[in-house]
C-alpha positions as CSV (number, residue, x, y, z in Angstrom):
1,M,-83.0,10.4,6.6
2,D,-81.3,13.7,7.1
3,K,-79.8,15.1,3.9
4,K,-76.0,15.0,3.5
5,L,-73.2,17.0,1.9
6,I,-70.3,16.0,-0.2
7,G,-67.0,17.8,0.1
8,I,-64.1,17.5,-2.4
9,D,-60.5,18.7,-2.0
10,L,-58.9,18.6,-5.4
11,G,-55.1,18.5,-5.2
12,G,-52.2,17.9,-7.6
13,T,-51.5,14.4,-6.4
14,T,-54.7,13.2,-4.7
15,I,-58.5,14.1,-4.7
16,K,-60.0,13.8,-1.2
17,F,-63.8,13.2,-0.8
18,A,-66.0,13.1,2.3
19,I,-69.7,12.7,3.0
20,L,-70.8,15.0,5.9
21,T,-73.8,15.8,7.9
22,T,-75.2,19.4,7.8
23,D,-73.5,19.9,11.2
24,G,-70.1,19.2,9.6
25,D,-69.5,15.7,10.9
26,V,-67.5,13.5,8.5
27,Q,-69.3,10.2,8.1
28,Q,-67.3,8.7,5.2
29,K,-64.1,9.7,3.5
30,W,-62.0,8.3,0.7
31,S,-59.5,9.5,-1.9
32,I,-58.3,8.8,-5.4
33,E,-55.1,9.7,-7.3
34,T,-55.2,12.8,-9.5
35,N,-54.6,11.8,-13.1
36,I,-53.2,15.0,-14.7
37,L,-52.4,13.3,-18.0
38,D,-53.8,14.6,-21.3
39,E,-54.2,18.2,-20.1
40,G,-56.0,17.0,-17.0
41,S,-59.0,15.7,-19.1
42,H,-59.5,12.7,-16.8
43,I,-59.9,14.6,-13.6
44,V,-63.6,15.6,-13.8
45,P,-64.7,12.2,-15.2
46,D,-62.8,10.5,-12.4
47,I,-64.5,12.6,-9.8
48,I,-67.9,11.9,-11.3
49,E,-67.2,8.1,-11.4
50,S,-65.9,8.1,-7.8
51,I,-69.0,10.0,-6.4
52,N,-71.5,7.8,-8.3
53,H,-69.6,4.6,-7.3
54,R,-69.7,5.6,-3.6
55,I,-73.3,6.6,-3.6
56,S,-74.3,3.2,-4.9
57,L,-71.8,1.4,-2.6
58,Y,-73.4,3.0,0.4
59,E,-76.9,2.3,-1.0
60,M,-77.8,5.9,-1.1
61,K,-79.6,8.0,-3.7
62,H,-78.5,11.2,-5.4
63,D,-81.4,13.1,-3.9
64,D,-80.1,12.2,-0.4
65,F,-77.6,15.1,-0.9
66,I,-78.1,18.8,-0.6
67,G,-75.1,19.6,-2.7
68,I,-71.4,19.0,-3.6
69,G,-68.7,21.6,-2.8
70,M,-65.2,21.5,-4.1
71,G,-61.9,23.4,-3.5
72,T,-59.6,23.6,-6.4
73,P,-56.3,25.3,-7.4
74,G,-56.5,27.9,-10.1
75,S,-58.7,30.9,-10.8
76,V,-62.4,30.1,-10.2
77,D,-65.5,31.7,-11.6
78,I,-68.0,30.7,-8.9
79,K,-71.2,31.7,-10.8
80,K,-70.2,29.8,-13.9
81,G,-68.5,27.0,-12.0
82,T,-65.4,27.2,-14.2
83,V,-61.6,26.9,-13.4
84,V,-58.7,28.2,-15.4
85,G,-54.9,28.3,-14.8
86,A,-54.6,25.4,-12.4
87,Y,-51.2,24.5,-13.7
88,N,-50.4,21.7,-11.2
89,L,-53.5,19.9,-12.7
90,N,-52.4,20.6,-16.3
91,W,-55.6,22.7,-16.7
92,T,-54.4,25.4,-19.0
93,K,-57.7,25.8,-20.8
94,K,-61.0,26.8,-19.0
95,Q,-62.7,23.8,-17.4
96,N,-66.5,23.7,-17.1
97,V,-66.5,21.7,-13.9
98,K,-69.9,22.6,-12.5
99,A,-71.9,21.8,-15.7
100,Q,-70.2,18.4,-16.1
101,I,-70.6,17.3,-12.5
102,E,-74.2,18.5,-12.1
103,E,-75.2,16.8,-15.4
104,A,-73.7,13.5,-14.4
105,T,-74.7,13.3,-10.7
106,G,-77.9,15.4,-10.6
107,I,-76.6,17.0,-7.4
108,P,-76.1,20.9,-7.2
109,F,-72.4,21.7,-7.3
110,V,-70.3,24.7,-6.3
111,L,-66.6,25.3,-6.2
112,D,-64.1,27.9,-5.0
113,N,-60.3,28.4,-4.6
114,D,-58.7,25.8,-2.4
115,A,-57.3,28.3,0.1
116,N,-60.7,29.9,0.5
117,V,-62.3,26.5,1.0
118,A,-59.7,25.6,3.7
119,A,-60.5,28.9,5.4
120,L,-64.2,27.9,5.5
121,G,-63.3,24.6,7.0
122,E,-61.2,26.1,9.8
123,R,-63.8,28.7,10.4
124,W,-66.7,26.2,10.7
125,K,-65.2,23.2,12.6
126,G,-61.7,24.3,13.5
127,A,-59.8,27.1,15.2
128,G,-62.2,29.7,13.9
129,E,-64.9,28.4,16.3
130,N,-67.6,29.4,13.8
131,N,-67.0,33.1,14.4
132,P,-68.2,35.4,11.5
133,D,-64.8,37.1,11.2
134,V,-61.9,34.8,10.6
135,V,-58.7,35.0,8.4
136,F,-56.9,31.9,7.4
137,I,-53.3,31.8,6.2
138,T,-51.8,28.6,4.8
139,L,-48.0,28.2,4.7
140,G,-47.2,25.5,2.2
141,T,-45.1,25.5,-1.0
142,G,-46.6,28.9,-1.4
143,V,-48.7,31.1,0.9
144,G,-52.4,31.2,0.4
145,G,-55.2,32.8,2.4
146,G,-58.9,33.2,2.8
147,I,-60.9,36.0,4.5
148,I,-64.3,35.5,6.1
149,A,-65.8,38.9,7.1
150,E,-69.2,39.2,8.8
151,G,-69.9,35.6,7.7
152,N,-69.1,36.0,4.1
153,L,-66.1,34.7,2.2
154,L,-64.5,37.7,0.4
155,H,-63.5,37.3,-3.3
156,G,-62.8,40.8,-4.5
157,V,-63.5,42.1,-8.0
158,N,-61.1,39.6,-9.7
159,G,-61.2,36.8,-7.2
160,C,-58.0,37.9,-5.6
161,A,-59.2,38.8,-2.1
162,G,-57.2,36.9,0.6
163,E,-54.0,36.6,-1.4
164,I,-52.0,37.3,1.8
165,G,-49.0,35.6,0.2
166,H,-48.5,38.6,-2.0
167,V,-48.6,41.2,0.7
168,T,-45.2,43.1,0.5
169,V,-43.3,42.6,3.7
170,D,-39.7,43.2,2.4
171,P,-39.6,46.0,-0.3
172,G,-36.8,45.2,-2.8
173,G,-36.6,41.7,-1.4
174,F,-36.6,38.3,-3.2
175,E,-38.4,38.1,-6.5
176,C,-41.7,36.3,-6.3
177,T,-43.3,34.0,-9.0
178,C,-46.0,36.7,-9.3
179,G,-43.4,39.1,-10.8
180,K,-43.0,41.5,-7.9
181,R,-40.5,41.6,-5.1
182,G,-40.7,41.1,-1.3
183,C,-44.0,39.1,-1.1
184,L,-44.7,37.2,2.1
185,E,-44.6,34.0,0.1
186,T,-40.9,34.6,-0.8
187,V,-39.9,34.5,2.9
188,S,-42.4,32.4,4.9
189,S,-43.5,29.5,2.5
190,A,-41.6,26.2,2.9
191,T,-39.3,27.3,0.1
192,G,-39.1,30.8,1.4
193,V,-37.8,29.7,4.8
194,V,-35.0,27.8,3.1
195,R,-34.3,30.9,0.9
196,V,-34.0,33.1,3.9
197,A,-31.6,30.6,5.6
198,R,-29.4,30.4,2.5
199,H,-29.3,34.1,2.1
200,M,-28.5,34.8,5.8
201,S,-25.9,32.0,5.9
202,E,-23.6,34.0,3.6
203,E,-23.0,36.5,6.4
204,Y,-23.1,34.2,9.4
205,A,-19.7,33.3,10.8
206,G,-20.5,31.5,14.1
207,D,-20.9,27.8,14.9
208,S,-24.1,26.3,13.6
209,Q,-25.2,22.9,12.4
210,L,-27.7,24.5,10.0
211,K,-25.0,26.8,8.6
212,Q,-22.7,23.8,8.2
213,A,-25.4,21.8,6.4
214,I,-26.0,24.7,4.0
215,D,-22.3,25.2,3.3
216,D,-21.9,21.4,2.7
217,G,-24.5,21.6,0.0
218,Q,-27.0,19.4,1.8
219,D,-30.6,19.5,0.9
220,V,-32.1,21.5,3.7
221,S,-35.9,21.8,4.2
222,S,-38.0,24.3,6.2
223,K,-38.7,21.4,8.7
224,D,-34.9,21.1,9.2
225,V,-34.6,24.8,9.9
226,F,-37.3,24.7,12.6
227,E,-35.8,21.5,14.1
228,Y,-32.4,23.0,14.3
229,A,-33.9,26.1,15.9
230,Q,-35.8,24.0,18.5
231,A,-32.5,22.4,19.3
232,D,-31.1,25.9,20.1
233,D,-28.9,26.2,17.0
234,P,-28.1,29.9,17.2
235,F,-28.1,30.5,13.4
236,A,-31.4,28.6,12.9
237,L,-33.0,30.7,15.7
238,M,-32.0,33.8,13.8
239,V,-33.6,32.5,10.6
240,V,-36.8,31.5,12.4
241,D,-36.9,35.0,14.1
242,R,-36.6,36.6,10.6
243,V,-39.4,34.5,9.1
244,C,-41.7,35.2,12.1
245,Y,-40.9,38.9,11.9
246,F,-42.3,38.9,8.3
247,L,-45.3,36.8,9.3
248,G,-46.0,39.0,12.3
249,L,-45.8,42.1,10.1
250,A,-48.2,40.7,7.5
251,I,-50.7,39.3,10.1
252,G,-50.5,42.5,12.1
253,N,-51.5,44.5,9.0
254,V,-54.3,42.1,8.3
255,G,-55.4,42.5,11.9
256,N,-55.3,46.3,11.7
257,T,-57.3,46.2,8.4
258,L,-60.0,43.6,9.3
259,N,-59.9,43.1,13.1
260,P,-61.0,39.4,12.8
261,S,-61.7,37.3,15.9
262,S,-58.7,35.2,14.9
263,V,-56.0,34.8,12.3
264,V,-55.5,31.1,11.8
265,I,-52.1,29.7,10.6
266,G,-52.2,26.4,8.7
267,G,-50.2,24.5,6.1
268,G,-47.0,22.5,6.3
269,V,-44.8,25.1,7.9
270,S,-47.4,25.5,10.7
271,A,-46.3,22.0,11.9
272,A,-43.7,23.9,13.9
273,G,-46.7,24.5,16.2
274,E,-46.5,26.8,19.2
275,F,-42.7,27.4,18.6
276,L,-43.8,29.2,15.4
277,R,-47.0,30.7,16.7
278,S,-45.6,32.3,19.9
279,R,-42.9,34.1,17.9
280,V,-45.4,35.3,15.3
281,Q,-47.5,36.5,18.2
282,T,-44.7,38.6,19.6
283,Y,-44.3,40.5,16.3
284,F,-48.0,40.7,15.8
285,E,-48.3,42.5,19.1
286,E,-45.5,44.9,18.0
287,F,-47.3,45.8,14.7
288,T,-50.9,46.1,15.9
289,F,-52.6,48.9,17.8
290,P,-54.1,48.1,21.3
291,E,-57.7,47.6,20.3
292,V,-56.7,45.0,17.7
293,R,-53.9,43.5,19.8
294,N,-56.4,42.8,22.6
295,S,-59.2,41.4,20.4
296,T,-57.7,39.5,17.5
297,Q,-56.1,36.1,18.4
298,V,-53.3,34.4,16.4
299,K,-54.1,30.6,16.4
300,L,-52.8,27.4,14.9
301,A,-55.1,25.5,12.5
302,Q,-56.8,22.4,14.0
303,L,-58.2,20.4,11.0
304,G,-55.0,19.5,9.1
305,N,-55.8,17.5,5.9
306,E,-59.6,17.6,6.6
307,A,-59.9,21.4,6.3
308,G,-60.4,21.1,2.6
309,V,-63.3,18.6,2.5
310,I,-65.0,20.2,5.6
311,G,-64.7,23.6,4.1
312,A,-66.0,22.4,0.7
313,A,-69.1,20.9,2.4
314,S,-69.7,24.2,4.2
315,L,-69.4,26.0,0.9
316,A,-72.1,23.8,-0.5
317,L,-74.3,24.3,2.5
318,Q,-74.0,28.1,2.4
319,F,-74.5,28.2,-1.4
320,M,-77.6,26.1,-1.4
321,E,-79.1,28.1,1.5
322,K,-78.7,31.2,-0.7
323,E,-80.2,29.7,-3.8
């Protein structure tokens, strides 16, 4: 029997698992709830129990697997296999994830930051078309990113490579959770889109359902902003244009710096689809020089929720090949 891979996508509410072939085809997938109680001390034991349970359920053996890969929030030390600062998991102290999982399963284990892992997934089986140079940007509650250059995932000296959410696009703009101002995350994450809408609504005087909803104190989401814009609400169109300007500026600078084959946009905000992508493309073209403009494509992610488990499996495959 051909050996398999296990991919794990560890999130704040659910932990997703998949068993994959070495070609990246998902054969089994399941999920469990993330129990973050007691400083997240149940998370790793729950992962171990779930893996061992499924392996016996499918009448497989531990040595049927090449390795386990996992994407996790927080700061990751890949060599040591530790995570620290994953606050949505209640992991405030350093977690020795690799040592625990390898000891309990007997399967080689590797982990990386969740945005990096999603980038690997989109690069391998999604919009990246397995090209060696792909940049992934995820627009969710925050803005994350991953850079694959010449086939290698970039980490940087302190693990911060690919933090595109903290590229400054609006000097002196909104304050970011990182402590500086004007980060891409403050204007193009799900919360950022709403922040831009509220800020711009103070000076907008025309007719607009979006403006009215904000003025009435309604709970407006980024999805609402894009839906109003798609219905030709004039104020919503202005907000979307502003958000896409900032995104196009950041992606243009990434393109000028790295010249990847594609910059792939994923995450919740990317559900706006071609309506978002085409507007970002317009500004991307404005902010790139011809050689980049004509060779780097701006694309939408294709894998959705599976990017994490597929990327984690690809991480395991790459890591075990190097060992």
